C-alpha positions as CSV (number, residue, x, y, z in Angstrom):
1,X,-26.9,223.3,2.8
2,X,-29.8,222.0,4.9
3,X,-29.9,221.0,8.2
4,X,-31.2,217.7,9.0
5,X,-32.9,216.7,11.8
6,X,-33.8,212.5,12.6
7,X,-37.1,212.2,15.3
8,X,-36.9,209.2,17.1
9,X,-40.0,208.3,18.6
10,X,-42.5,205.4,20.1
11,X,-45.9,206.3,21.1
12,X,-48.1,203.6,22.3
13,X,-51.3,206.0,23.3
14,X,-50.6,208.3,20.6
15,X,-50.3,210.9,23.1
16,X,-46.3,211.5,22.5
17,X,-46.9,211.7,18.3
18,X,-48.9,214.7,19.3
19,X,-46.5,216.2,21.2
20,X,-43.7,215.1,18.3
21,X,-46.1,216.7,15.7
22,X,-46.4,220.1,17.5
23,X,-42.9,220.6,18.5
24,X,-41.9,219.8,14.9
25,X,-44.5,221.6,12.6
26,X,-42.4,224.6,12.7
27,X,-39.8,222.9,11.5
28,X,-41.4,221.1,8.7
29,X,-41.8,224.8,7.1
30,X,-38.6,225.8,7.4
31,X,-37.2,225.9,4.2
32,X,-33.7,225.4,5.4
33,X,-34.3,222.4,7.6
34,X,-34.3,218.5,6.5
35,X,-36.6,216.4,9.2
36,X,-36.8,212.8,9.1
37,X,-39.1,210.5,11.2
38,X,-38.2,207.2,12.6
39,X,-40.8,205.6,15.0
40,X,-39.7,202.4,16.5
41,X,-41.6,199.7,15.8
42,X,-41.4,196.6,18.7
43,X,-41.7,192.9,16.8
44,X,-44.3,192.1,19.4
45,X,-46.3,195.3,19.4
46,X,-47.3,196.2,23.3
47,X,-51.1,196.2,23.8
48,X,-53.0,199.2,24.0
49,X,-55.1,199.3,26.4
50,X,-53.2,197.0,28.5
51,X,-54.2,193.7,30.0
52,X,-54.1,194.4,34.3
53,X,-51.5,191.4,34.8
54,X,-49.5,192.3,31.4
55,X,-49.3,195.7,32.0
56,X,-47.4,195.0,35.7
57,X,-45.8,191.8,34.0
58,X,-43.6,194.1,31.8
59,X,-42.1,196.4,34.8
60,X,-39.3,193.9,35.6
61,X,-37.4,194.2,32.2
62,X,-38.6,197.7,32.0
63,X,-36.9,198.7,35.5
64,X,-33.8,196.6,34.4
65,X,-33.3,198.2,30.7
66,X,-33.8,194.7,29.4
67,X,-33.7,195.4,25.3
68,X,-36.7,193.8,23.3
69,X,-36.7,192.9,19.7
70,X,-37.8,196.3,17.5
71,X,-37.8,196.2,14.0
72,X,-34.9,197.9,11.6
73,X,-34.8,201.3,11.2
74,X,-36.1,202.4,7.9
75,X,-33.7,205.7,7.7
76,X,-29.7,205.6,6.3
77,X,-27.5,205.2,9.8
78,X,-24.7,206.3,7.6
79,X,-25.3,209.9,7.3
80,X,-25.1,212.6,9.8
81,X,-27.7,214.6,11.2
82,X,-27.2,218.1,13.1
83,X,-29.7,217.2,15.7
84,X,-31.6,214.4,17.2
85,X,-34.9,214.8,19.0
86,X,-35.5,211.7,21.1
87,X,-38.8,211.7,22.1
88,X,-40.1,208.7,24.8
89,X,-42.3,208.1,27.6
90,X,-41.8,207.2,30.9
91,X,-42.7,203.4,32.2
92,X,-42.4,202.5,35.8
93,X,-39.8,205.3,36.0
94,X,-37.7,204.1,33.0
95,X,-37.8,205.4,29.8
96,X,-40.3,203.1,27.5
97,X,-38.8,199.9,26.6
98,X,-38.6,200.0,22.5
99,X,-36.3,203.7,23.4
100,X,-34.1,201.4,25.6
101,X,-33.9,198.9,22.8
102,X,-32.9,201.3,20.6
103,X,-30.2,203.2,23.3
104,X,-28.3,199.8,23.3
105,X,-28.3,199.1,19.9
106,X,-25.3,199.6,17.1
107,X,-27.7,201.6,15.2
108,X,-27.8,204.1,17.8
109,X,-23.9,203.9,18.3
110,X,-23.6,205.0,14.9
111,X,-26.5,207.8,14.6
112,X,-25.9,209.4,18.2
113,X,-22.3,209.4,18.4
114,X,-20.9,213.0,18.8
115,X,-24.1,214.1,18.4
116,X,-26.5,216.9,19.1
117,X,-29.7,215.4,21.2
118,X,-32.6,217.1,22.2
119,X,-34.6,214.9,24.3
120,X,-38.6,215.1,24.6
121,X,-40.5,213.6,27.3
122,X,-44.1,213.2,28.0
123,X,-45.4,211.3,31.2
124,X,-47.7,211.5,34.0
125,X,-45.5,213.6,36.6
126,X,-42.4,211.4,37.5
127,X,-39.4,212.0,34.9
128,X,-36.3,212.2,36.8
129,X,-35.2,208.9,36.7
130,X,-35.9,208.0,33.2
131,X,-34.2,210.7,31.7
132,X,-31.2,210.0,34.1
133,X,-31.1,206.9,32.4
134,X,-31.2,208.2,29.4
135,X,-28.4,210.2,30.5
136,X,-26.1,207.8,30.9
137,X,-27.2,205.9,27.4
138,X,-26.0,209.2,25.9
139,X,-22.8,209.4,27.0
140,X,-22.1,205.7,27.0
141,X,-22.7,206.4,22.9
142,X,-20.5,209.8,22.9
143,X,-23.9,212.0,22.3
144,X,-24.0,215.6,23.4
145,X,-27.3,216.5,25.3
146,X,-28.0,219.8,24.5
147,X,-31.8,220.2,25.2
148,X,-34.6,218.5,27.4
149,X,-38.4,219.3,26.8
150,X,-40.8,217.6,29.8
151,X,-44.7,217.9,29.5
152,X,-46.6,216.7,32.0
153,X,-50.5,215.8,33.1
154,X,-51.4,218.9,35.0
155,X,-53.6,217.4,37.7
156,X,-52.5,216.7,41.6
157,X,-50.5,213.7,42.0
158,X,-53.1,212.1,44.3
159,X,-55.8,212.2,41.1
160,X,-53.2,210.9,38.2
161,X,-52.4,207.6,40.8
162,X,-56.0,206.6,39.5
163,X,-56.9,208.5,35.9
164,X,-53.4,207.2,34.4
165,X,-53.8,203.7,35.7
166,X,-57.3,203.7,34.2
167,X,-56.3,205.2,31.0
168,X,-53.4,202.5,30.4
169,X,-56.1,199.7,31.2
170,X,-59.3,201.2,29.4
171,X,-58.2,203.1,26.7
172,X,-60.2,205.8,28.2
173,X,-58.6,209.1,29.5
174,X,-62.0,210.4,31.3
175,X,-63.0,212.5,33.2
176,X,-63.8,209.4,35.8
177,X,-66.0,209.4,38.8
178,X,-68.3,212.5,37.4
179,X,-65.6,214.6,37.0
180,X,-63.9,213.7,40.5
181,X,-61.2,212.5,38.9
182,X,-59.8,214.8,35.8
183,X,-59.3,213.5,32.6
184,X,-55.7,211.7,32.2
185,X,-52.8,213.2,30.2
186,X,-51.2,216.3,29.0
187,X,-53.4,219.4,28.1
188,X,-54.7,219.8,24.5
189,X,-53.3,223.6,25.4
190,X,-49.9,222.4,26.6
191,X,-49.6,220.2,23.1
192,X,-50.2,222.8,21.1
193,X,-47.8,225.5,22.8
194,X,-44.9,223.0,22.4
195,X,-44.8,224.3,19.1
196,X,-43.0,227.5,20.6
197,X,-39.5,224.7,21.1
198,X,-39.6,223.8,17.6
199,X,-39.8,227.4,16.2
200,X,-36.8,228.1,18.4
201,X,-35.0,225.1,17.0
202,X,-35.6,226.6,13.3
203,X,-34.4,230.0,14.2
204,X,-31.0,228.6,15.6
205,X,-30.0,225.5,14.4
206,X,-29.6,226.8,10.5
207,X,-26.9,229.1,11.7
208,X,-25.4,227.0,14.7
209,X,-22.0,225.1,14.6
210,X,-22.6,221.5,14.7
211,X,-20.0,221.6,18.1
212,X,-22.3,224.1,19.4
213,X,-22.8,222.1,22.5
214,X,-25.2,224.8,24.3
215,X,-29.1,224.9,24.9
216,X,-30.9,226.3,22.3
217,X,-34.3,226.2,24.2
218,X,-33.3,228.1,27.5
219,X,-35.5,230.5,29.5
220,X,-38.9,228.7,27.2
221,X,-39.9,226.6,30.1
222,X,-38.5,223.5,28.6
223,X,-39.0,221.3,32.2
224,X,-40.4,221.9,35.5
225,X,-38.8,220.2,38.3
226,X,-41.1,219.4,41.2
227,X,-38.9,218.9,44.1
228,X,-41.4,217.2,46.0
229,X,-41.0,214.3,43.7
230,X,-37.4,213.9,43.8
231,X,-36.9,212.0,46.7
232,X,-40.3,209.9,45.9
233,X,-38.9,208.8,42.6
234,X,-35.5,207.7,44.0
235,X,-36.8,205.3,46.8
236,X,-39.7,204.3,44.3
237,X,-37.4,202.9,41.5
238,X,-35.1,201.3,44.6
239,X,-38.7,199.4,45.3
240,X,-39.1,198.5,41.8
241,X,-35.4,197.2,41.2
242,X,-35.8,195.2,44.1
243,X,-39.4,193.7,43.2
244,X,-38.0,193.8,39.4
245,X,-34.8,191.5,40.4
246,X,-37.2,188.7,42.2
247,X,-39.4,188.8,39.5
248,X,-37.4,188.3,37.0
249,X,-35.7,185.1,38.6
250,X,-39.0,183.6,39.0
251,X,-39.0,183.2,35.6
252,X,-40.3,185.0,32.0
253,X,-43.7,187.4,32.1
254,X,-46.8,185.0,32.2
255,X,-45.0,182.0,34.1
256,X,-47.5,181.0,37.0
257,X,-45.1,181.7,39.9
258,X,-44.0,184.9,38.4
259,X,-48.1,186.1,37.8
260,X,-48.8,184.8,41.8
261,X,-45.5,186.9,43.1
262,X,-46.7,189.8,41.0
263,X,-50.3,190.0,42.2
264,X,-48.6,189.9,45.8
265,X,-46.7,192.9,44.6
266,X,-49.5,194.9,43.2
267,X,-51.1,194.6,46.6
268,X,-48.0,196.1,48.1
269,X,-47.5,198.5,45.8
270,X,-51.6,199.6,46.1
271,X,-50.6,199.7,50.4
272,X,-47.4,201.8,49.8
273,X,-49.2,204.4,47.7
274,X,-52.3,204.7,50.3
275,X,-50.3,204.3,53.5
276,X,-46.5,205.6,53.1
277,X,-46.7,207.9,50.0
278,X,-49.0,210.2,52.0
279,X,-47.0,210.2,55.4
280,X,-43.9,210.8,53.2
281,X,-45.3,214.2,51.6
282,X,-46.1,215.4,55.0
283,X,-42.7,214.8,56.1
284,X,-40.7,216.3,53.0
285,X,-43.0,219.4,53.7
286,X,-41.8,219.7,57.4
287,X,-38.2,219.5,56.3
288,X,-38.0,221.7,53.5
289,X,-37.2,224.5,55.1
290,X,-34.0,223.1,56.6
291,X,-33.0,221.6,53.0
292,X,-33.3,224.9,51.0
293,X,-29.8,224.7,49.7
294,X,-30.1,221.1,48.9
295,X,-33.4,221.1,47.2
296,X,-32.2,224.3,44.8
297,X,-28.9,222.4,43.9
298,X,-30.9,219.5,42.9
299,X,-33.5,221.4,40.7
300,X,-30.2,223.2,38.5
301,X,-29.2,219.8,38.4
302,X,-32.5,218.0,37.1
303,X,-33.8,221.2,34.9
304,X,-30.5,221.0,33.1
305,X,-29.5,221.4,30.4
306,X,-32.3,223.7,29.1
307,X,-33.4,224.7,32.3
308,X,-36.8,225.7,34.2
């Protein structure tokens, strides 16, 4: 009997779709595997490129995992799958809203309960807190996370602070400023090489017991944990929740008072990035020798289950 794999994803720019295609290409040629694709469809489509204020106006609801309506799934939810590949992008250190909407749905409860899950993340470079949220949802649903694949922008963090927003707001990946700022996004080679994960799944899944919760993708470099971003993500998420809670209390997205305070927040965020972030990076480097054991334990935790 063929093994059945459900691939659930939402891609706004198209980059995640390319990643999903690369990973699943070997699976589509496997005679003993049946693939079912489910692209989530928001009832009110998100714009791409984003209008400037609209982009930031979505962050409070995103950070608080507030569901936004999506179209009914096209796949049958009463038929079990041997593996679910859940692919998502990161918005404001959280999973994209269509993904969190799905994870809070009755369909997710039926499809994911006691089912092995492989998460796939494509993002700028900060994904740890988003994956923690997904892990909480999966735990609540009784799902079994067996692997995690992460593909990120390879350029320096400082450059991506400029290139990624420009991509989101203009639809153009760059490079920018005559090449001074590299093109945004995951490299073409990295996306192509992601097919190795599909090859490993195609080799192991057909003979694998359904109740086996061990990773399939160990020793394949499925994730890379940037230790210098661990504390930054935690601090930034607290800030997002604080400001997000305030903005939600001021009204629905697009209301005048909320937009006015949102502009203040954007100015605060830019100031934070220019001043506090560089100083914080220097302090973390100075303190790193004193925190080797703690950092090593954190890397091991966030790299699980597939490992670096």
